[in-house]
Steps between C-alpha positions, in 0.01 A plus 500: 500500500196594713379138482833368631494755785151389607600131490818569704307694764242221525775237544664707774168536681446121488854440629455742792162353591656151511761597758410411859422798723780626720472390863410782736787661687541356852336708766737702716516397865277707724502564871261296717180676601549558872508790747786735417505428125389851406772655716765281337380594150495868589846507663682253276322492167390855436831625360777244549393160369201278435352252746655206310842596640372464856290194423806319369669513839458316827688601815479479876353791695844636593618476141189676370563777753854537368381513138222752567727720710747500211224605259393785728860621519494516117194719489191282555241687708355337812417615851594304811152345520504415130846347536366258763194422287718424197726267700200317649348447157820379334602271787157332515433472129849460347695283748828322413451250220601137510484218249576500131526813295163581356299342780194687613445692178774757558840342452847623580628773274832319478819428690648844472537830689142604431375192685766471768429288805454744789607334824258488792717523814269299726454230237878485446548443874254211489674372188830505689356238738408282203845548352682415825287189548523368145778664296784654699728196526539470124460861388681688779412781740467762226360270229829533310561125486631238739861469620758360259571221746168339411482269196284628209178317592501661845657831395200703393502754220539875543133602521577871463620427145240233427280572198213328681522764774580796275204429271268426791218734591329428832572128503387426142814334363635391839172322572504324162860391561423357844194312372730299271689370802809633678678362809409672827692480827202354682467218249149607407409534131545856381155490340353476851590863579185708529442787256541750786838346589616520138398865481682580826807312377488700174499826697801382700698398191423825321618681814832314467518610136439862604774470763756459222401822324706816543238628744503175698654458846792293370598773255515780755844664509716408796626760744809655339545768766756301700824689432711744700441869428854611590661224292277596208606864527867400501454282190302777326780752554787252475539170316172532312584843361131592498567858615688570176167516316239541775441733792283438806416873500443510124346228283462260796349751742206334675542177303406296808153657487450442129562126489442204727805282586430253219467785251824655622687175451361452149571860404869506588567147374312531170427871445446464125228237530340626820143601417345815637224476753644224719594734782290672762278679254772692318595444139849391415743721312527511124715230344811650341575365151819328391686722253773447241788699355585372151807625315561378142855503365581855401147617584329702771371339818124444514321466835151375572274252674582132443253320271701192401846366570652163407817365339387602151294819518445801724208742492403809695268799490688828523402818680313625190290183493675358194552125469867413441648156434845357420654166416755409764850490359836517682536872421160589653532615861194433718474623858205387711391720792269315743401724793430188706823317428632560853195317640560212258866474604408497869280192456817291482641666814211525746476253785166424664610710797589793274156494338308484828719770654433731206125440526508583871696819431279618215185423701631725779522800266166664574 
């Protein structure tokens, strides 16, 4: 037995020695050796993250200022002088990247939120000139595609939804696309655009993408405070029947100070789905649950919070926290109590004028 053990160990040693050595792990990116490097390492790398996170980026000076300011707001320590030194270092040594991913030794992390294209405002303005001169006729004023009146060859694609643009980082994929050839308004070959023009154009197109986000200028809520206060008060106390459940000196006291006009409109139209925190700094009220009263044939009525209700089964949780369920049969009486049902019913009755008048009235209750 001992002889077989020795032979097996020797064979394993020979097998391991025959395997090629593992390649060394790739070196992590490091920050360039330049004035300000020590300050960056001290402020950014001492407790938050390693230098490879910073080295993997490449932004304009304004964008670096935004990023660093955000880090300081999260707890990074830096004085005013150090803040300026950090920005100078990053802007000079880690400028916006162009070209293919992986160029220059430190490639793009990937087309995702951790490597988002941060728009440089001045570059986007220069890119707008390039866009107007070469792209606007086919792709439209907002890069959302040309007019439907144009035939397909002249009706450009919606660039805001283009994968080439969405995956682009600082002109990398846009530049590669243009090098392959694409019609320009001037008639020049698209490959003739200089790298600086491609980068500026990329900033402009990413700005158009950002414009479509909820925080963009085209998603800003319109002015809903256009109604008549007196008409809103009359509807509140009359046809709307709002005063049957609400009081301007009770639950609605000061409501005009707690919510902005848009929040007021959302809250009275859809009170159940209105999320807290959309007003002027005040939290919304608690959402009241839908309850049920279930009475079996010959049995006692059971009340509780609705858990499930369809044509076949009904379930609730009673006041003692017990789960109760029944199969729906003709003899089972089910009563649903929705505290917001009056709001649901009014959705079919409101006119646009009614809604704006109510907003104006509620906003006046300070």
